[in-house]
C-alpha positions in Angstrom: 77.5 62.5 188.6 77.2 64.8 191.5 78.5 62.3 193.9 81.5 61.4 191.6 82.2 65.2 191.4 82.3 65.7 195.1 84.2 62.6 196.0 87.0 63.2 193.3 87.2 66.8 194.2 87.8 65.8 198.1 90.0 62.9 197.1 92.2 65.3 195.0 92.4 67.8 197.7 94.0 65.1 200.2 96.3 63.7 197.6 97.4 67.4 196.5 97.9 68.0 200.2 100.1 64.8 200.7 102.1 65.9 197.6 102.8 69.2 198.8 103.7 68.0 202.2 106.0 65.6 200.5 107.3 68.3 198.3 108.1 70.6 201.1 109.7 67.7 203.0 112.1 66.9 199.9 112.9 70.6 199.6 113.9 70.8 203.2 116.1 67.8 202.7 114.2 65.6 205.4 115.7 62.5 206.0 114.4 59.8 208.4 116.4 56.9 209.7 113.8 54.5 208.2 112.6 56.7 205.3 115.2 57.5 202.8 115.0 60.6 200.7 114.6 58.6 197.2 111.3 57.2 198.7 109.9 60.5 199.6 110.8 61.8 196.0 109.1 58.8 194.3 106.0 58.9 196.5 105.8 62.8 195.7 106.0 62.2 191.9 103.5 59.2 192.0 101.2 61.0 194.2 101.2 64.0 191.8 100.1 61.6 188.9 97.4 60.4 191.1 96.1 63.7 191.9 96.0 64.5 188.0 94.0 61.2 187.5 91.4 62.2 190.3 91.4 65.8 189.0 90.6 64.3 185.5 87.7 62.4 186.8 86.6 65.6 188.7 86.6 67.8 185.8 85.0 65.1 183.4 82.2 64.5 186.1 81.6 68.1 186.2 81.4 68.7 182.6 79.2 65.6 182.1 76.7 66.8 184.9 73.8 68.3 183.4 72.6 70.1 186.6 75.6 72.8 186.3 76.2 72.9 182.3 80.0 73.7 182.7 81.9 73.3 179.5 85.2 71.8 179.0 86.5 75.1 178.2 85.4 76.6 181.7 87.3 73.9 183.4 90.5 75.1 181.8 89.9 78.8 181.1 89.3 81.2 184.0 86.0 83.1 183.8 84.7 81.3 180.7 81.5 80.3 182.6 78.7 82.1 184.3 78.3 79.4 186.9 80.0 80.8 190.0 82.5 82.4 187.9 85.1 83.3 190.8 85.1 79.9 192.5 85.0 77.9 189.3 88.0 80.0 187.8 90.0 79.3 190.9 89.4 75.5 190.0 90.5 76.3 186.4 93.7 78.1 187.5 94.5 75.2 189.9 94.0 72.6 187.0 96.1 74.7 184.7 99.0 75.1 187.3 98.9 71.5 188.1 99.1 70.5 184.6 102.1 72.8 184.4 103.7 71.2 187.4 103.3 67.6 186.3 104.3 68.4 182.6 107.6 70.1 183.6 108.3 67.6 186.3 107.9 64.7 183.5 110.2 66.8 181.3 112.7 67.8 184.1 115.5 66.1 182.2 115.1 68.0 179.1 114.2 71.5 180.8 117.2 71.3 183.4 117.0 71.8 187.1 116.8 75.8 186.8 113.9 75.8 184.6 112.0 72.9 186.4 112.5 74.8 189.9 111.2 78.1 188.5 108.1 76.6 187.2 107.7 74.4 190.5 107.5 77.6 192.6 103.8 77.6 191.1 103.0 74.7 193.6 102.9 77.4 196.3 100.1 79.0 194.4 98.3 75.8 193.1 97.5 74.4 196.5 95.8 77.4 198.2 93.9 78.3 195.0 92.6 74.7 195.0 91.6 74.9 198.5 89.7 78.3 198.1 87.9 76.5 195.0 86.7 73.8 197.2 85.8 76.1 200.1 83.9 78.6 197.6 82.2 75.9 195.1 82.0 72.8 197.0 78.4 71.7 198.0 79.6 70.0 201.1 81.8 72.8 202.3 79.7 73.5 205.4 79.4 69.8 206.2 81.4 69.2 209.7 83.5 66.4 208.2 84.4 68.5 205.3 85.4 71.3 207.4 87.4 69.1 209.5 89.2 67.5 206.3 89.8 70.7 204.8 91.3 72.3 208.3 93.5 69.1 208.6 94.9 69.9 205.3 95.4 73.5 205.9 97.0 72.9 209.4 99.3 70.2 208.0 100.6 72.2 205.2 101.0 75.2 207.5 102.9 73.2 210.0 105.4 71.6 207.4 105.8 75.1 205.7 106.8 76.5 209.0 109.1 73.7 209.5 110.7 74.4 206.0 110.9 78.2 206.8 112.6 77.4 210.0 115.0 75.1 208.5 115.7 77.7 205.9 116.5 80.3 208.5 118.7 78.1 210.5 120.7 77.1 207.3 121.1 80.8 206.5 123.0 81.5 209.8 
């Protein structure tokens, strides 16, 4: 189970990063000549569902792993476990935020754009909390390739966030 937990956690991080990047590009109204906006939006939504699928496997394998004895409750309720409580709680918070993001996106038509957008601001908290969870509790966190992967995720989100902020500032002028 340990291998499944590690692999699904890292894949979920990469997919979540890709989803955040696409979300930032959508919010910034990015348009490429060969990459229409509807494609970016569709890919963003589908990636988010894929993140949820890998996160489900990550949580299930963690709960089923007899080494850590983490309960299903601890996967969703912060500080419900004595096993590395801070780092596990960050994971629980990220899971809760992601569920709220995906659920409200699926219900966007019923909620209305304004309510959906307010909840969607949680994405800016979800991603760094998930990264911190992995850095704090991941057993491979000191492996060179995991450090490189995590840095790649951080740098890419920082770069696109910077682009987004600059785009907003330019639009405000």
